[in-house]
N, C-alpha and C positions, 0 to 999 in steps of 0.2 A: 455596344455588344448586345446581341439579341438572344434571349432564352425562351422564346415562344414555343419552340419545338419541345424543349425539356419540360416546360410547364404543361403542355398538352399531354405528355406521357403519364401524368398523374391527375385523375379527375378532381381531386380535392381542390386544386388551384382554380379551376373553372367554377366550381361550386362556391368557393370563398369569394371569388370576384363577383359573381352574381349576387351573393348575399350583401356585399359591400355596396353594390349599385342600389339594391333595395333600400339600404339605409342612407344612401346619398353621400357615402364616404369615399375619399381617396384611400386606396389600399395598396399595400406593398408586402412582399416577402423580404425579410431582413436577416442580418446577422450570420450565425454559424452555418445555416443551411446554404446560404448564397456562397459563402467562402468554400464550403466543401463541394458544392456543385462545380465550381471552377476547378478545384483540385481533383475532381473525380473521386472523392472519398464518400463512403456511405454515411448518411445522417438521417435518422428517423425523427429528429426533433425539428419542427418547422415553426419559426417565429413569424407572426404576422403583425404589422403595424398599420393603423388607420389614422386619418385625421378626423377624430371623432371618438366615440365610446367603443373601446375594445370589447367590453362586456356585451353591449347591445349587438355588436357585429357577431360575436361568438354565439349568442342565443339564436340569431337568425341562421347561422351556419348549422347549429344543432338541429333546427327545424328541417333544413334541407337534407340533413343526413338521416332523416326519418325518426327524429326525436332522440338523437344521441344525447347522453348525459353531459351537461356543461358544469364544470367545477368553477365556481366564481370566487375570486379573492378581492373583495371590494376595497379592502384597505390599500391594496396595491393597484387597483384599477385593471386587473388582469383576469383572464378566464382561460380555461384549458379544456380540450376535448381529446379523447382517445379515439382514433379512427383506424381500425385495423392495426397495422404495425407502427403507425405514426402517432406522435404526440403533437397536437396543434396548440400553440399558445397565442393568444390575442391580447393586444394592448393598444391603447391610444397613444399617438405621438405626444412626446412631452419634452420639456426642457427642465434642467435641474440646476440647483445651486446648493452649496454645501457650507456647513459651519466647521470651524477649525477642529472642534473636539468630537466630531462624529462623521462617520462615513455614510450616514443615512441622509439622502438628499431631500431638499425642499422641492416638491414637484409641482409644475404648472402645465396646463395644456400647451401644446406647441405644434410646430409644423414638422414635416419630414426632415427638413434641414436641421431643425433644433434637435430632433431625435438622433440623427446621424452624428452630429458633433459631440453629443454627450457620451458616445460609446467609447469603449476602452482602446481599440486599435483600428487602424484603417482597414485591415482585412476583415474586421467584424462590422464595419460601418457601411458596407455596400447594401443596396436594395434592388429588388426587381419589381417593376410596376405590374400591378394587376388591373390597371385602369384601361378602358377601351382605346383611348387615344394613343397609348404607347405600350400596350400589353407585352410583357416579356422583355422590356428594355432595362438594361443595367444602369443604375444611377450610382455613380461612384465619384463623389466630390473630392475625396482625399487620396485618390490614386491607389486604392486598395488592391486592385487587380495588378498594377505594376509591382507593388510590394510583395504580392504573392509570387510573381515571377522572379523577383530578386531575393526571395526567401528572407524577408526582413520584417521584424515586428516594429511598427511605427505607431505613435499616438496621433490621433486626428488633430490635436491642438498642442499647445506647449506642454511637454511631458511633466514639467513641474506642477502644472495645474491638474493634469490628469491623475498623477500619482498622489499628490497631496490631498486632492478632493476625496479620492477613494483609494487608500493605500493597498487594498487587496489586489488592485490592478498590477502592482509590482510582482506579486506572486503569480498572477495570471500571465504576465509577460514571460516569466521564466517557464511556466507550464506550457504555453503555446510553443515557445522556442524548443522545448524538450520534446513535445509530442510531434511537431512538424519538422524538427531538425532545421530550424530557422535561426538567424542571428537577431539579437536586439540591436536596433540602430544605435550608434555611438552616443548621440544626444540623449536618447532614452535611457541607456545604461548608466551614463553619468548622473542622470536625474534620479535613478533608483539609489545610487550611492549617496546622493545628497539627502534623499527623503527616507532612507531605510528605517530611521527611528519612528517614523509615522506609523509603522506597522503595529505599534503598541496599542492603537485604538481599535484594532481589528480583533474579533473574537478568535480564540484558539481553534474553535471548531471550523471556522471558515479557512483559517490558515492551513490546517491539516487536511481539509478537503482538497485544497489545491496541491499540497505536498503529496498526498496519495496518488493524485493523477500524474504527478511527475514521476513517482516511484513506478507507476504502471506503464510509463512510456517505453518505447522500444529500447532505448539506451539511456536509462535513468541517470547514469553518471554525468551526462552532459548538463542536465538540469541542476544537479548538486554542485557541479563546478561553478555554474553561473551564480547560484545562491551563495556560495562561499565567496566568490570574487567580488560581488556587489555588497556583501556584508549582511544580507538578509538572513542567512543561516544562523549567524550568531545571535540574532534577535530572539530566536525561539528554540534553538537546538545547540546550545554551547558545548554539550558533551561531544557532539560529532566534530565540531570545530577543533576541540582539544586533541583530536587524533592527528591533526595536521602538523607536519614538521619532522625534521631529522636532527638528532643530537649526536655529537661525536665526543668520545672519551678515549684516550690512548689510541687515537686514529681508528677507532672502531665505531661504526654507526649502525643504528637499527633502520629498518625500512620505514617509509612514511605510511603510517597506518591509515591515514585519510584516503590516500589514493589506492592503497591495497583494498580497503573496504569498498571503494567504488568499483574496483575490478571484480571483486567477489559478487557485488550486486549485479553488475552487467552479466557475469557468467550465469548467475541464477536466472536473470531475465531471459537469457537465450533458451533456458530449459523449461521455464515455468511462468505462467501468468498469475500465480498465487501471490496476492498482496502480502500475506503474512509470512510466507517463506522469504519474500524480498525484505520484509522488516527484520527477519532473523539475520539475514546477510548484513543489513545496516548495523545491527547491534551486536554481532558476534564478538567483536573485539573492543566494544565500547569502554571496557574497564582497563584497557592497556595503559592509558596515561596515568592511572592511579596505582598501577602495580609495577610500573617500569623501574628497574634497578640495574645498576652496572656492577657486575661482579669481576673484580680484577683477575686476570688470567683466563676468564671465560667469555665475558662480553655482556651484552644486554639480555635481561630476562624479564618475563612478564608472568611470573608464577602466580597461579590462582586467578588469572584474569577471567577465566570462564565462570568460576563460581561467583566472583564479585560482580561480573557483568550480569549474571542471572538475577542477583539480588537487586541490581539497578533497574531491571526491566519494569517492574510494577510502578516504581516512582516515575520513570520516564513516561510510561503509558498514561499515568494519571495526570501528569502535568500537560501532556500534549492532547489530552481529551480523546485518547484512543480507548477502545473497549477493554474493560477490566474483566474479561470473561475467558472462555476457552481459547480465544485467539491470543490473548495475552499469555496464557499458560503454555500454548504451543510455542510461541516465540521464546519464552523463558526457558522451556525445556531444551530447545535447540541451541540456545546460547550456552547453557550449562553443559551440554553433551558434545559440543562441536569438536573438541579435541580427541574424544575417545576413539572414533574410528581411525584417526591418524596414528595414534599409538598402537592400535591393533594391526595397522599395516606393517609394522616391524615384527610383530610376533602374534600370530593368530592362534589363540587357545579356545577350546570349547567353553571353558569357564568364563572367560572374558566376554565371549560372544553372547552367552546366556545372560550375563548381567546387562549388557548393552540392550539386548532385545527386551529384557524385563523393564528397564528404565525408559526406553524409547517407545515401547508399545506400538500403536498404530502409526506413529510418526517416524518409524525407522527409515522408510523410503525417503521421506523429506529430509531427514538428517543426513542421509548419504548424498542426496543432491547438494545440500549445503557444503558438505565436506569436499565433494568433487570441485565445487566452485571455488573453494578456499585454496586450491592449488594455483598460485599465481606466479610461480617462479619463471624467470626468463630463460632458465636452462631447460631446453626441450627434453633432454634425456632424463633429467630429474622428474619432470612432469610425467613422462611416459612410465617411469618406474613407479611413481606413486599411483597412477591410474591402474597399472597392472596389479599392484598390491591391493588396491581397493576392490578390484574384481575378485580377488581371492577372499577378501573379507566378506563380500556380498554372497559369494558362493557358500562360504562357511555359515553365514547367517541363515541362508535358506535351508541348509542341511540340518543345523541345530534346531531351527524352528519346527521343521517337519518331524524331527525325532522327539524333541522335548516339550514343544508347545509352551514356551515361556513368554511369548508376546502376550501382553495383557494377562499376565500370570494371576491366577486365583488360587489360594491355598487349597490343597486337596482335603484338608481337615480344618473346620472353622473353630473359632474360639468357643462358640456355644456348644459345639460337640465335645470339646475337651472338658468343659465345665460339667456337662452331663455325664460323660464317661467316668470321670474321677471324683464326682461330687465335690467340686471345688467352688470356692467363692471367686467372683470376678476380681482380678488383680494383676499385678505386674508379672507374676509367674506365667500367666496365660500368654502374654505377649512374648515372653522369653522362649516358650516352647514353640510358638508359631514361627518366630524368627529363626530358631535352630533348624526347623523343618525347611523353611524357605532357603536358608543358606546351604543346606545339604543338597537341595534340588539344583541350585545355581552352580554349586561346585561340581555337580555330576556324581555325588556320592550315592544318590538314589534318583530314580526317574520321577518325572512329574506324574505320579500314579498314586491313586488313593490307597491301594493295598500296601505298597512300599512305604507310603507316608505313615500309615497306621502302625506298621511294624516298627518304624523308627520312633513313633510316638510312644509305643509301649516300652522301648528301650530307654527313652528319655525319662519316662515316668518312674521306671525302676531306679534309674540313677539318682533321681531327685528325691526318692523315698516317698513318692506319692502312692497311697494305697489304691491299687487297681481293683476295680470291680469286674466288669465284663467288657470285652472289646469286640465289637461287631463290625467287621469290615463291610 
């Protein structure tokens, strides 16, 4: 198969080929760029391999690009150049061997064949020649192009060797299957089952990097089902595995919360590319196994799972090496509030809407996206009814916000002002007064207005027997 025409469409390939000839190197384009070229998928990351020094080659390319900056990583024998919208990475061909207790390879110089067989999957082991004798020719020793057409993830050598040497490749197999909607070939999948415990030598940061790519794939449930079926998910995310299963008592069953969660995740994925909204979908019911109870005469309940789930979020984020910042707080907030709009769908009151807007703040829209995604009933009429009710809730939210401005609510009167007005010492009473004013606004007893708040403050001060000096609205 020839790709001369495709290479000629981008001048960087001709320039890289000329620089390789200057160095006296065999040179090739390899890996994901070749795979995506065949799949007609955009890819701005181009990997180059030479039989020689990738660093020396990159420096020569940098000169030909008019002195482009070359970032050199000598410990890895690689170099990188940014050229326009492309990121170019250069490395010398190598062969690798592994120790049982580490996924870091012992690296030696090698041939193109050595470099191709060390790669994770056949679809990533293809190369295109940049050499004059066969410029643009596809070099595909492991039938990667055939596996692309078959939509199959296959290792270039014995999968037990591939996955045991570098166990992260098991996560990558699932990630590529999820991103491309491919299957993992049966031998490879069985090998992942046999080698799943080898994942323990991989850092959590690398595992979660692959998991986040699965979560961001078009239909992330597919990747999670593969992770569950091969046993990888239980190696690092047992809380999610605990969602799986259905229990019967008195001929009454609850739904399988694992598959419900995946449906919610897919629903969110159809509406948003936000990684952290997708994480909120994953974790929204995470505490159901811990709160599950059977009540005779009523059935299964999960009382308080939203609050317990919210308390679990920081611990899960910390263990999974996810960020413990505003993104974690966003997910925690949505987990805690995800039932509130559902209860509002039955009875929409101004007071309840004010409280929801106050607590959700700028994340109100994201919360409603999650709640819409949480409607997974197979009863079409029930789904339509819920969606109609949600439309009423959202309309009421817009109306209340326009009128009362309680989203990101800030008290009309500050604690410092109360102290100065009444010559008080800082203490619990200041907080009690502020809380009473806040509650009055949220209940609709007064508007979110400074003058009304000051009048109420004066009434509270009189009731509490606080000596009033002067009140200046």
